[in-house]
KOLFI-200775 format. One record per atom (N, C-alpha, C, CB): residue in one letter; x, y, z. Coordinates in steps of 0.2 Angstrom, whole numbers, plus 5000, padded with zeros to 4 digits. Glycine has a CB too. Example, Ala and Ser with C-alpha at 12.3 -4.5 7.8 and 13.67 -1.06 7.14 Angstrom:
REM residues 2
a506649725039/a506249785039/a506649845039/a505749785045/s506449895035/s506849955036/s506450005039/s507049975029/
This chain:
REM residues 259
m450244744851/m449644734855/m449644744862/m449444654854/l450244734865/l450344754872/l450244824873/l451044724875/l450544864869/l450444944870/l449744964869/l450844974864/l449344924865/l448644944864/l448344924871/l448344904859/k448444874874/k448144854880/k448344904886/k448344784882/l448944924886/l449244964892/l449045034891/l449944954892/f448945064885/f448845134884/f448145154882/f449345164880/l447845114878/l447145144876/l446645154881/l446845094871/v446545104885/v446045114891/v446245164896/v445945044895/p446945174898/p447145224903/p447045294900/p447845214905/l447145304893/l447045364890/l446245384890/l447345364883/l445845334888/l445145354888/l444945364896/l444745294886/l445245334900/l445045344907/l445245414909/l445445294912/l445845434907/l446045504908/l445545554905/l446745514905/a445345544899/a444945594896/a444245594900/a444745574889/t444045534902/t443345534906/t443445574913/t443145464907/s444045564916/s444145594922/s444245674922/s444745564926/l444545694916/l444645764915/l443945794914/l445145774909/a443545754910/a442845784909/a442445794915/a442445734904/g442545744920/g442145744926/g442445804930/g442245684930/r443145814930/r443345874934/r443145944931/r444145874934/r443045944924/r442846004921/r442046014922/r443046004914/w441645964921/w440945974920/w440545934925/w440745944913/g440845894929/g440445864935/g440245794934/g439745904936/p439945764939/p439845684939/p439445664934/p439645664946/r438945694932/r438445674927/r438745664920/r437845714927/v439145714918/v439445714912/v440045654912/v439845774910/a440345654917/a440845594918/a440545534918/a441245604924/g439945524921/g439645464921/g439345444914/g439045464926/r439145484910/r438845474904/r439445454899/r438545534901/l440045484900/l440545464896/l440845394898/l441145514896/a440845384905/a441145314907/a440645264905/a441145324915/g439945274904/g439545224902/g439645204895/g438845254903/l439945234891/l440145214884/l440645154885/l440445274880/p440745114879/p441145054880/p441945074879/p440945014874/v442145114884/v442845144884/v443345084886/v442945204888/v443045034890/v443444974892/v443244914887/v443344964899/v442644904887/v442444844883/v442544844876/v441644834884/g442544904873/g442644914866/g443344894864/g442544984864/p443844924868/p444544904866/p444744834868/p445044954870/i444444804873/i444544734875/i444244694869/i444244714881/l443644704867/l443344664861/l443844674855/l442644684860/l444044734854/l444544744848/l445144694849/l444744814847/v445444694855/v446044654856/v445844574855/v446344664863/l445244554858/l445144484857/l444944464850/l444444474861/t444644514846/t444544504839/t445144494835/t444044554836/l445644544836/l446244534833/l446644474834/l446744604834/e446644454841/e447044394843/e446744334841/e447144404850/h446044324841/h445644264840/h445244254834/h445344244847/g445144314831/g444644304825/g443944334825/g444644234823/d443644344820/d443044374820/d442444334823/d442844394812/s442444274822/s441944234825/s441944234833/s441944154823/f442544234835/f442644244843/f442444314845/f443444234844/g442544364841/g442344434843/g441644434843/g442644474838/v441244404838/v440544414838/v440244384844/v440244374832/q440444314846/q440244284852/q440344324858/q440444214852/a440944354858/a441144394864/a440744454865/a441844414864/a440544484859/a440144544859/a439444524862/a440144574852/v439144474860/v438544454862/v438544434870/v438244384858/s439044404872/s439044394879/s439144454883/s439644344881/a439544504880/a439644564883/a438944604884/a440144614880/l438544594879/l437944634879/l437444604884/l437544614872/a437444534885/a437144504891/a437444534897/a437144434890/g438144534898/g438444554904/g438344624906/g439144544903/l438044664901/l437844734904/l437344734910/l437444774898/a436944674910/a436544674916/a436944664922/a436044604915/a437544634922/a437944624928/a438244694930/a438444574927/v438444734925/v438744804926/v438144844929/v438944834919/l437544844927/l437044884930/l436944864937/l436344874926/a436944794938/a436844774945/a437444804950/a436844694946/f438044804947/f438644834951/f438444904952/f439244824947/n438244944948/n438145014949/n437645024954/n437945054942/l437044994953/l436544994958/l436744984965/l435944954955/a437044924965/a437244904972/a437744954975/a437544834972/y438244974972/y438645024974/y438345094976/y439245044969/a437845114972/a437545174974/a437145174980/a437045194968/h436845114982/h436445104988/h436945094994/h435945044987/a437445054993/a437945044998/a438345105000/a438344984996/c438545144996/c439045194997/c438745245002/c439245234991/r438045255002/r437745295007/r437745275014/r436945305005/r437945215015/r437845185022/r438545155024/r437345125022/v438945135020/v439645105022/v440245135018/v439545025021/s440845115021/s441445145018/s441545105011/s442045135022/w442045135007/w442145105000/w442245035000/w442645144997/p442745005004/p442844935003/p442244895004/p443344915009/l441744905009/l441144865009/l440644885003/l440844885016/a440644945001/a440244954996/a440444924989/a440245034994/w441144924988/w441444884982/w441244814983/w442144904982/l441344784989/l441244714990/l440444694988/l441344694997/a440044734991/a439344724989/a439144724982/a438844774993/a439444774979/a439344784971/a439644724967/a439644854969/g440244714970/g440644654966/g440244584967/g441344644969/l439944574973/l439544514973/l438944514969/l439344504981/g438644574968/g438044584964/g438244564956/g437744654964/w438844594954/w439144584948/w439244504947/w439744624946/l439544474951/l439744404951/l439144364951/l440244384957/a438644374955/a438044334955/a437644334948/a437544364960/v437644394945/v437344404938/v437744364933/v437244474936/v438344374933/v438844344928/v438744264929/v439544364929/g438744244935/g438744174936/g438044144933/g438744154944/s437544184934/s436844154931/s436944154924/s436344204934/l437244204921/l437244214914/l437744154911/l437544284911/s438244144914/s438644084912/s438344024912/s439244084916/v437844014916/v437443944916/v436943944911/v437143934923/g436544004910/g436044004905/g436344014898/g435644064907/a436944054897/a437144064890/a436644094885/a437444004887/p436344154887/p435844184882/p436144194876/p435644244886/g435644184871/g435844204864/g435744274862/g435444164859/w435844294856/w435844364854/w435144404856/w435844374846/v434544374855/v433944404857/v433844414864/v433344364854/a434044354868/a433944364875/a434444414878/a434044294878/s435044414875/s435544464878/s435344534877/s436244454874/a435044544871/a434744614869/a434144634874/a434544614862/v433744584875/v433144594880/v433444614887/v432644534880/l433944574889/l434144584896/l434544654896/l434744534897/a434944674891/a435244734892/a434744794891/a435744744886/l434344794886/l433844854885/l433344854891/l433444844879/g433144794893/g432644794899/g432944824905/g432444724901/g433644804907/g433944834912/g434044904912/g434644794913/l434244934906/l434345004905/l433645044906/l434545014898/a433145014905/a432445044906/a432245044913/a431945014902/l432444984917/l432244984924/l432745014929/l432144904925/v433344994928/v433845014934/v433845084936/v434544994932/p433845134931/p433845204933/p433245224938/p433745254927/r432645184938/r432145204942/r432245174949/r431545164940/l432745134950/l432945104957/l433445134961/l433145034956/f433745194958/f434345224961/f434045264967/f434645274956/p434445274972/p434245304978/p434245384977/p434645294984/p433845424980/p433845494980/p434445514984/p433245524983/v434745574982/v435345604985/v435145674987/v435945594981/e435445694993/e435345754995/e435945804992/e435445765003/a435745864992/a436245914989/a436945904993/a436045984989/s437445914990/s438145904994/s438545974992/s438445844991/a439045974996/a439546034995/a439946014989/a440046035001/p440246074986/p440546064980/p441146014981/p440946134978/p441245964976/p441645914977/p442445934977/p441545864971/r442845894980/r443545904980/r443845894973/r443945864985/p444245944970/p444445934963/p444845864963/p444845994961/v444845834957/v445245774956/v445945804954/v444945734950/t446445774958/t447145794958/t447445754952/t447545794964/n448045784950/n448445744945/n448645674948/n449145784943/r448745674955/r448945604958/r448345564957/r449145614965/d447745584958/d447145544957/d447145514950/d446545584959/l447245564945/l447245544938/l447745484937/l447345604934/a448345494940/a448845444938/a448645374941/a449545464941/v448445374947/v448145314951/v447645284946/v447945324958/r447145324944/r446645294940/r446945264934/r446145344938/m447345294930/m447645264924/m448045204925/m448145314921/v448445204931/v448845144932/v448345084934/v449345154938/m447845094938/m447345044940/m447045014933/m446845064945/g446845064929/g446445044923/g446945004918/g446245104919/a447545014918/a448044974914/a448144904917/a448645014913/l448244904923/l448344844926/l447744794926/l448544844934/l447144824927/l446544784927/l446344764920/l445944824930/t446444804915/t446344784908/t446844734906/t446444844904/l447444734908/l447944684906/l447744614909/l448644704908/a447544624915/a447344554919/a446744524915/a447244574926/i446244564913/i445644534911/i445744504904/i445144594910/t446144544899/t446244514893/t446744454893/t446644574888/t447144454898/t447644394898/t447244334900/t448144404903/a446744344905/a446344284908/a445844264903/a446044304914/a445544314899/a444944304895/a445144264889/a444644364892/a445744264887/a446044234881/a445944154882/a446744244879/d445944134888/d445944054889/d445244034891/d446444044895/l444744074891/l444144054894/l443544044888/l443844114898/g443744054882/g443244044876/g442844114876/g442843984878/p442544114870/p442144184868/p441644204873/p441844174862/s441244154875/s440644174880/s440944194886/s440244104881/w441344164890/w441644184896/w442044244895/w442044134900/s442344254889/s442744314888/s442344374888/s443144304882/g441744364884/g441344424884/g441044444891/g440744414879/l440944394895/l440644414901/l441244444906/l440444354905/v441844414905/v442344444909/v442544514907/v442944404909/t442444534901/t442644604899/t442144654902/t442544604891/t441644634904/t441144684908/t441344694915/t440444654907/f441844664917/f442044674924/f442144754925/f442744644926/p441844784930/p441844854930/p442444894931/p441244884935/v442944884927/v443544914928/v443544994929/v444044904922/l443245024924/l443145104925/l442745124930/l442845124918/t442145084931/t441745104937/t442045094944/t441045054937/t442445044944/t442845034951/t443245084952/t443244964950/v443645104947/v444145164948/v443845224950/v444545164942/l443245244946/l442945304947/l442545304953/l442545324941/a442145254954/a441745254960/a442145254967/a441245194960/v442645214967/v443045214973/v443345274975/v443545154973/s443645304970/s444045364971/s443545424972/s444445384964/s442945424969/s442445474970/s442145464977/s441945474965/h442045404979/h441745394986/h442245414991/h441645314987/r442845404990/r443345424995/r443445494996/r444045384994/g443545524990/g443645594990/g443145644989/g444145614984/q442545624986/q442045674985/q441345654988/q441945684978/g441245604991/g440745584995/g440145544991/g440445644997/p439645524995/p439145474992/p438745514987/p438745454998/a438545574988/a438045604984/a438345614977/a437845674986/f439045634977/f439345634970/f439445574967/f440045664971/t439545524971/t439645454968/t438945424965/t439845404974/v438445434969/v437745414966/v437645444960/v437245424971/n437745514959/n437645554953/n438045524947/n437745624954/l438645504949/l439145484944/l438845414941/l439845474947/l438645374946/l438445304944/l437745304940/l438345264950/r437345354942/r436745364938/r436845384931/r436245414942/g437245434931/g437445454924/g437745404920/g437945514925/m438145364923/m438445304920/m437945254917/m438945264924/v437445244921/v436945194918/v436545224912/v436445184924/t436445294913/t436145324907/t436545314901/t436045404908/g437245324902/g437745324896/g437745254893/g438345344898/m437545204897/m437645134895/m437245114889/m437545084901/a436745154887/a436445144881/a436945134875/a435845194880/g437445174875/g437945174870/g438345114870/g438445234871/f438445084876/f438745014877/f438344964873/f438845004885/a437644964875/a437244914872/a437244924864/a436544924874/a437244984862/a437244994854/a437844974851/a437145074853/f438444984854/f439044964852/f439044884851/f439644984857/c438844844856/c438844774856/c438344744851/c438744744863/i437844774850/i437344754845/i437544764838/i436644794846/v437844824837/v438044834830/v438644794828/v438144914829/l439144784833/l439744744832/l439544674830/l440144754838/s439044644834/s438944574833/s438544564827/s438444554839/l438244614824/l437844604818/l438244624812/l437244654818/t438744664812/t439144694806/t439844654806/t439244764807/l440144634811/l440744604811/l440844544806/l441044584817/p440344494806/p440444444801/p440444464794/p439944394802/a440044514792/a439944524785/a440344584783/a439244544784/w440544634787/w440844694785/w441544694786/w440544754788/g441844654790/g442544654792/g442644694798/g442944684786/r443244694800/r443444724807/r443444804807/r444144704809/l443744834802/l443744904803/l443144934802/l444244934797/p442744924796/p442044954796/p441644934802/p441744924789/a441644874804/a441144854810/a441344894816/a441244774811/f441944904818/f442144934824/f442045014823/f442844924826/v442145044817/v442045114816/v441245124817/v442245134809/l440845084813/l440145094814/l439845084821/l439745044809/s440145034824/s439945024831/s440045084836/s440244964834/v440645114835/v440845174839/v440345234837/v441545194837/l440245234831/l439745294829/l439045274831/l439645294821/a438845214832/a438145194834/a438145214842/a438045124833/a438745194846/a438745214853/a438645284854/a439345184856/l439045324850/l439045394851/l438345424849/l439545434847/s438045404844/s437445434842/s436845414847/s437245404835/t436945354849/t436445334854/t436445374861/t436545254856/q437145394862/q437245434868/q436945504867/q437945434870/v437045534862/v436745594860/v435945594860/v436945624853/l435645544857/l434945534857/l434645524864/l434745474853/v434945484868/v434745474875/v434745534879/v435145414878/k435345574878/k435445634882/k434845684880/k436145664881/g434745684874/g434245734871/g433545714874/g434245744864/t433345654874/t432745624876/t432645634883/t432645554875/v433145624887/v433045634895/v433045704896/v433745604898/g433345754893/g433345824894/g432645844892/g433845854890/s432345824887/s431645844885/s431145824890/s431545814878/l431245764892/l430745744898/l430845784904/l430845674899/l431445804906/l431545844912/l431245914911/l432245844914/r431345944905/r431046004903/r430246004903/r431346034897/s430045954901/s429245944901/s428945944908/s429045884897/v429345904912/v429145894919/v429145964923/v429545844923/r429646004922/r429746064925/r429246114922/r430446094923/a429046114916/a428646164913/a427846144916/a428646154905/s427746084917/s427046064920/s427046074927/s426945994918/a427546084931/a427546094938/a427246154940/a428246074941/
């Protein structure tokens, strides 16, 4: 289990970073928006504490997507005006405020789904415009190593703390933006605000897959068992990602054709 915690998320983080280096911030953002951190953590929690715990944690994680969206939006606005420590502080306070509100209200499945899907529809409209920027600095192997180490340490810390918090708080804590923190801060420092905003915007688009994963997992885990439920949830996340990408692309082509 320790090996799963230490290596699965860093390897997914490596793949996402390499995709960003090869295809740019929007592709990296869409991949990072998938449940590459939440999914493995929910798997670990389910294996360690049982299916019922996993279901409740998945529902809380679904609600917690609203906090992740708040983090991305706050960082995107702040990074254009301040340095990365202050931008991260503003984004972290936004995440904490939403998580604190959710912990008090403890939304059920329907309310969690409404929060997540409503946020996915609204937040992309609130991102700041960005000016064209110079080609970004390539991500070095040292950058990749730092991202992987940070991802491993943060994931280990979250899973260790979450085990003592119960399923509701555990699900909320799993949404702490591990991957977003690593990618946003390193991109902000090395590649500038414009790149970072595009990365975060792409990540929000990709979070439809996050929502699909949590919805399918919470519905199938009790009846289907762990392996089928997690496999189907991953397929749902990937299928949703492809569908959303195609829909967004079609809308953009339609706008360009009518212009």
